[in-house]
N, C-alpha and C positions, 0 to 999 in steps of 0.2 A: 575471512576477509576476501580471499580470492574469489569465492563464489559471488559475494556481494559486488565486487569490482567488475566481474564478468556481467552480472545482471545490469549494472549501471551503464556499462559500455553498450550493451544491447539496447537498453532503453534510449540512451542518447542517439544511438544509431538508427532509431526508428523501428527496431525489431521488438515491439512492445509485448507481443505474445510470448516470445522466447524469453524475454526478461522476466515476465511473470512466472514462468515455470522455475526459473532460477531463484527468484525471490521467495517463492513458496518453500523451497528447500532451505533457504537461509532462515526464514521465520520459524520453520519447523525445528531447526537445529538450535536457533537462539531467539526464542520468543521475545526477549527484551531488546532486540536490535531495532531501535526506533526508526532509523532511516530505511531499513528494509521493510518494516511494517507499513510505514507511510507511503513508500514508493509502490508497494504491492497494492495498497488501497487505491492509489491513483491508476494503476494498470486495471484493476477491477472496475473502477469508475468508468474508464474509457471503453470498457467492454460492455457497459450497461448492466453489470452485475451488482446492482445497488444494495441488495440485502446482504450480499457477501461482504461489501465494504463496511456496512454497519456492523455485521457480526465480527469482522476483523478489528475494527477500530473503536467502537463504542466502549468496550470494557477497559480501554486504555486511556479514557478521557482525562482522568486525574493525572496520569503519568505525563501526558503531553502538555497539560496546562493551557497556556495561552498561545501555543504554536499556531500561527495563522494558516500554515499549509495543512495542518491537521484539521483545523476548523473548516477549511474550504472543502477538503475531500469529504469529510464526514457529513458536513452540512449539505453539500451537493447531493449526497446519496440519500439523505433524509428527505430533501425537497423532491427528489425524483420519485420517491415511493408514495408521495402524497397524492 
């Protein structure tokens, strides 16, 4: 929880690259941490790493269901790769 809160503070403070590094650690330690996974997807999207977003989020589509944030991040990555 501490590492996720740190990543969230960095993200909100505009230090997106640093937050991404922390979020990767959170997702590695707790793959089912939905908020960390989605926020990491957004960080990767902002970096233009579209295939990484797809690889990170697509396998979790059923888990996220109708989450609009998830749909936006994953959908934006799919559109960008077309």
